[in-house]
C-alpha positions as CSV (number, residue, x, y, z in Angstrom):
1,X,-0.1,-0.1,0.0
2,X,2.8,2.4,1.0
3,X,4.6,1.7,-2.4
4,X,1.6,2.3,-4.4
5,X,1.1,5.7,-2.6
6,X,4.7,6.7,-3.1
7,X,4.6,5.9,-6.7
8,X,1.2,7.6,-7.4
9,X,2.1,10.6,-5.3
10,X,5.8,11.0,-5.1
11,X,5.9,14.5,-3.7
12,X,3.3,13.6,-0.9
13,X,4.4,13.8,2.8
14,X,3.4,10.8,4.9
15,X,1.6,11.8,8.0
16,X,0.2,10.1,11.2
17,X,-2.7,11.2,13.2
18,X,-2.8,10.8,16.8
19,X,-6.3,9.0,16.8
20,X,-5.0,6.1,14.7
21,X,-1.6,5.8,16.7
22,X,-3.6,5.6,19.8
23,X,-6.1,3.2,18.3
24,X,-3.3,0.8,17.3
25,X,-1.8,1.0,20.7
26,X,-5.2,0.5,22.4
27,X,-6.0,-2.5,20.2
28,X,-2.7,-4.1,21.0
29,X,-3.1,-3.6,24.8
30,X,-6.8,-4.7,24.5
31,X,-5.8,-8.0,22.7
32,X,-3.1,-8.6,25.3
33,X,-5.3,-8.0,28.2
34,X,-8.1,-10.4,26.7
35,X,-5.4,-13.2,26.3
36,X,-4.0,-12.6,29.8
37,X,-7.5,-12.8,31.2
38,X,-8.4,-16.1,29.5
39,X,-5.1,-17.5,30.6
40,X,-5.5,-16.5,34.1
41,X,-9.0,-18.0,34.0
42,X,-7.7,-21.3,32.7
43,X,-4.9,-21.4,35.2
44,X,-7.3,-20.7,38.1
45,X,-9.8,-23.4,36.8
46,X,-6.9,-25.9,36.6
47,X,-5.9,-25.0,40.2
48,X,-9.5,-25.3,41.5
49,X,-9.8,-28.8,39.8
50,X,-6.5,-29.9,41.4
51,X,-7.5,-28.8,44.8
52,X,-10.8,-30.7,44.6
53,X,-9.1,-33.8,43.5
54,X,-6.7,-33.4,46.5
55,X,-9.5,-32.6,48.8
56,X,-7.9,-29.3,49.9
57,X,-9.2,-25.8,50.1
58,X,-8.3,-23.6,47.1
59,X,-6.2,-20.6,48.0
60,X,-5.6,-18.2,45.2
61,X,-2.1,-17.3,44.1
62,X,-1.0,-13.9,45.3
63,X,1.6,-11.6,44.0
64,X,4.3,-9.6,46.1
65,X,1.9,-6.7,46.2
66,X,-1.0,-8.8,47.7
67,X,-3.0,-9.0,44.5
68,X,-4.6,-12.1,43.1
69,X,-4.6,-12.8,39.4
70,X,-8.2,-11.5,39.1
71,X,-7.2,-8.4,41.0
72,X,-4.4,-7.7,38.7
73,X,-6.6,-8.1,35.6
74,X,-9.0,-5.6,37.2
75,X,-6.2,-3.1,37.2
76,X,-5.6,-3.8,33.6
77,X,-9.3,-2.9,32.9
78,X,-8.7,0.4,34.9
79,X,-5.7,1.1,32.6
80,X,-7.9,0.4,29.5
81,X,-10.3,3.1,30.7
82,X,-7.4,5.6,31.1
83,X,-6.1,4.7,27.5
84,X,-9.6,5.4,26.1
85,X,-9.9,8.7,28.1
86,X,-6.6,9.7,26.7
87,X,-7.5,8.9,23.2
88,X,-10.7,10.9,23.5
89,X,-8.7,14.1,24.3
90,X,-6.4,14.2,21.2
91,X,-7.0,14.4,17.5
92,X,-3.7,14.4,15.6
93,X,-0.1,13.6,16.4
94,X,3.1,15.3,15.1
95,X,5.5,13.4,17.4
96,X,4.7,9.8,17.5
97,X,7.5,8.8,20.1
98,X,6.5,11.5,22.5
99,X,2.7,10.5,22.3
100,X,3.6,6.9,23.0
101,X,5.8,8.2,25.8
102,X,2.7,10.0,27.4
103,X,0.7,6.8,27.0
104,X,3.5,4.9,28.8
105,X,3.2,7.3,31.7
106,X,-0.4,6.0,32.3
107,X,1.2,2.8,33.4
108,X,3.2,4.5,36.2
């Protein structure tokens, strides 16, 4: 597609708009979040089944900060909402690396 555009319009300048850059970033994060949610659900179901067979009570895995997998995924949902709000504020980007830098600061 890019080759066709360059041959058809050799003097044109390629530009990116902030909306589409953020949309691509959001879609990638969303895909990752969904796959992690399914993976965490499958791991938890396997652990529950293992505990039932062993006759022990199920105690969910906790990370160093005290979150369970489900709580960690809830944080990902919160991050998802922040990215959506960030995307809704801007309409065009001139500096893609800086825009992605600003998005990365939402993680902190």
